[in-house]
N, C-alpha and C positions, 0 to 999 in steps of 0.2 A: 864690127862686132863679130866674134867668132861664133861658129855654129854650136860648139859645146863651151858653154861658159863655166867658170868655177862654181861648184855646188857641193854641198855636203848632203849625203843620203844616209838615212838611219832607219834601222828596224831590228827588232828581236835582239838587242844588245850588241849589234854590229854597226859600225859607222865607217863610211867611206868619205875620205876627205882628200882634197887635192895633194898629190905627192909633192913633197918639197925636200930640200936638203936637210931639214930638221928631222926627217925620218931615217937618216942614214943609219944610225946605231940600231934603231928598231928593226929596220929591214935586214940588217946584218944578223941580228939575233934570231929573227924569224927563219932566215934561210939556214942558219946553223942547226935548227931543230930539224934533224934528219939529214943534215949535209946535202940539201936539195940540189946544189950546184953539180953533184955527181950524177945526177939523172940525165942521161944522154939526150932525152927528148924535150927538155924544158929550157926556158931562157932565164932561169934564176941566177943572179950574179954570185960569182965567187966572193968571199969576204973582202978581198982587197980591191974588187971592182964595183963595190956598192955605190960608191960616189959617182963613179962614171956612168953607172946604170941610171941613176937619178938625173944626172946632167944631160944624158942622152934623151931621157923621157921629157925633160923640161925643154930641150931644143926642139923636139918633135911637137911639143905643145905650141911653142912659138910659131912654128911653121904651119900649124893648123891640122896636122894629120894624126895626132895622138893626144889623148888626155888621160894621164895616169892618176890612179888613186892609191893611196895607202888604205889598206883595210885594218881597221883598229877595233879594240874592244871599246864599246861605248862608255863603259864606266871607268876604266883605268887609262884608256888611251894607248895601251900596249899595242903595238904593231903586230898583226896577225899574217900579213901577206900584202899582195898587191894585185891590181887588175886595171885594165885600161879600155877605153874606147880607142879604136885605131882604124886606119884606112878610112878615115872620115871623108864622106863625099856629100858635102851640102847640097850640090845641084840636084842630086837624086834622092836626098834625105836618106842616106844609108851610113850606118856605122857598123863596125865589128866590135866584138868584145873578146879580149884576149890578153896576152902577157899575164895570164892569171896563175898565181901560185899561193900556197898557204903553208905556214909552219906545219910540220908533221902532226903535231897534236891536234891541229884544227881539221885535218883531213877526215872525211867520212863523218862529218857533223853537219848541223844545219846551216853553217857558215856559207858554204858554197851556194846552196839554193837561195839563201836570204840575199847575198851579194847579187846573183844573177837576177833575181826578182827586182831588186832596187835598180840595177842598171837597164833591165829590159823595160821596166815601168817608166823610167825617166826617158829613155830613147823613144818609146811609142807614145807616151801620154804627155810629155813635156816638149820633147823635140820634134814630135810628129813625124818620126822616121817612118818610111815606107818599108824598109827592110833592116833587120839586124842579122849580122852574119858572125860566123865562128870559123876558125881554121885550126887544124891540129896535125901533128906528125902522123903519118900513116902507121907508125909503130906505137903511138901513144894511145893504147886501146882503152885505158882508164878514162882519158879525156873524151874519147870518142863516145864512151858510154854515158859519161856525165852530160854531155851536149845533147845526145839523143833523149836522155831523161827530161831535159828542159822542154822538149817538144819541137826542137829544130829538125828541119828535114835535110837529109844529106843531098847536097847538090852534085857532087862528083869528086874526082880526085885529079889534082894537077901534078903530073909527073915531072920529076926533076925540077922542083919549084924553088928550093931554098937550101941553104947550107946549115948543117947542124953544128953545134960548138965544136965537135971533134973533126970538122972538115968534110965529113961525108955529105952527100947530096940526098935530101929527103923528098919524098913525095908528100903533098899537102892534101888532107881531106877537107872539103869545104862544106859548110852547113849554113842554112839561112832560116829565117822565120819572117814572114810577111805580116804587115799590119792587120790585115783581115783575119789572120790566124791568131793574133795576140789575145782577144778576149776569152777564147775557149782555153788557150794555153795557160793564161793567167789564172783562170778559175781552177784548172786542174792542179796547177802548182800550189796555189793557196790551200786547196783541199788537202794535198799531201803534206804540205808543211804543217798545217794545223792538226792533222790527224796524228803526226808524229810527236806531238807535245805530250 
């Protein structure tokens, strides 16, 4: 049995479903909204690489180290983006949330907070994780701010950690949230989400 089993998560008109090849056209269309593959500090697939992106995610699922979701509109099924649990460590009950991106029209809406709440709640409340982590490019300031708004704490920076799509070497900013911090963070995020209605 895998640590992360297939599951669908839904709230506030957003539904996360296990990523599959059936989402290829939807992912391609979501990425085209804003030509997101041109952003240097993201992992959004270029249009002709969408199928390979999904196949890679499915191979990582089979290996047990990534579980990718398609983020969809609950009513229409339209694909809005993608997010994943990754660097899954069952022995220490730790997952990271990443590979996250949204169509441009969905950015700066309730969708990111809703998705992160769903993923965090599932990780802590269902999988009984001890830690949930995030990582981002040191130049992706928008991502860093979004992670910090979630209540995660900055653990530090790993210098010379990974390659960007343009071949340059990036520094990676690491964040985490421990299970003991989750109840207060969850209450605050729910308050902010409900206040914004």
